[in-house]
C-alpha positions in Angstrom: 1.1 -13.5 35.4 2.2 -14.5 32.0 0.6 -17.2 30.0 2.2 -18.5 26.7 0.2 -20.6 24.3 1.9 -22.2 21.3 -0.2 -23.5 18.5 1.3 -25.4 15.7 -0.7 -25.3 12.5 -0.3 -24.5 8.8 -1.1 -21.1 7.4 -4.3 -22.5 5.9 -5.4 -23.9 9.2 -4.7 -20.6 10.9 -6.7 -18.7 8.2 -9.7 -20.9 8.7 -9.5 -20.8 12.5 -9.4 -17.0 12.5 -12.3 -16.9 10.0 -10.3 -15.0 7.3 -11.4 -15.3 3.7 -9.5 -17.4 1.2 -7.8 -14.8 -1.1 -5.6 -17.3 -3.0 -7.2 -16.6 -6.3 -7.1 -12.8 -5.9 -3.4 -13.0 -4.9 -2.6 -15.1 -8.0 -4.4 -12.6 -10.2 -2.6 -9.7 -8.5 0.9 -11.3 -8.8 0.3 -12.2 -12.5 -0.8 -8.6 -13.3 2.2 -7.2 -11.5 4.5 -9.6 -13.2 3.1 -8.7 -16.6 3.3 -5.0 -15.8 7.0 -5.3 -14.7 7.9 -7.2 -17.9 6.4 -4.4 -19.9 8.5 -1.8 -18.2 11.3 -1.2 -20.7 13.1 1.6 -19.0 13.5 3.3 -15.6 10.8 5.9 -16.2 8.2 3.2 -16.9 9.3 1.3 -13.8 9.1 4.4 -11.8 5.6 5.2 -13.0 4.5 1.6 -12.2 5.9 2.0 -8.7 3.9 5.2 -8.2 0.8 3.4 -9.2 1.4 0.5 -6.8 2.5 2.6 -3.8 0.6 5.9 -4.2 2.2 7.4 -1.0 5.6 6.6 -2.5 8.7 7.1 -0.3 6.7 8.6 2.5 4.4 5.6 2.8 7.3 3.1 2.6 9.2 5.0 5.3 6.1 5.2 7.5 5.6 1.4 7.2 9.3 0.8 7.9 9.0 2.9 11.1 5.9 1.1 12.2 7.6 -2.3 11.7 10.8 -1.2 13.5 8.8 0.1 16.4 6.9 -3.2 16.7 10.2 -5.2 16.5 11.8 -3.0 19.1 8.9 -3.5 21.5 8.8 -7.2 21.0 12.6 -7.5 21.5 12.6 -5.4 24.7 9.7 -7.4 26.2 8.0 -4.1 27.0 4.6 -3.1 26.1 1.8 -1.1 27.6 1.8 -2.0 31.3 -0.9 -0.8 33.7 0.3 2.2 35.7 0.2 2.1 39.5 -1.6 4.8 41.3 0.7 7.8 41.8 2.9 7.1 38.8 
């Protein structure tokens, strides 16, 4: 049996409903700091160093995240997931 429930709400309403904290101010500070840091990067080496600080796992971390997202999308598109196994399978 499949049951689909659609809820129409704003991101703010969803955040409150799920009991998640309001991180608006922290996000604003982070974006401002990142913007200022990128404006201060005058050449490729400085920008490369900034990237290493932001994503310490570098290319490997980004590739791992990409594979995770692609796997999730593929499962969602195929409609498959973990289905209970029948006895003898």
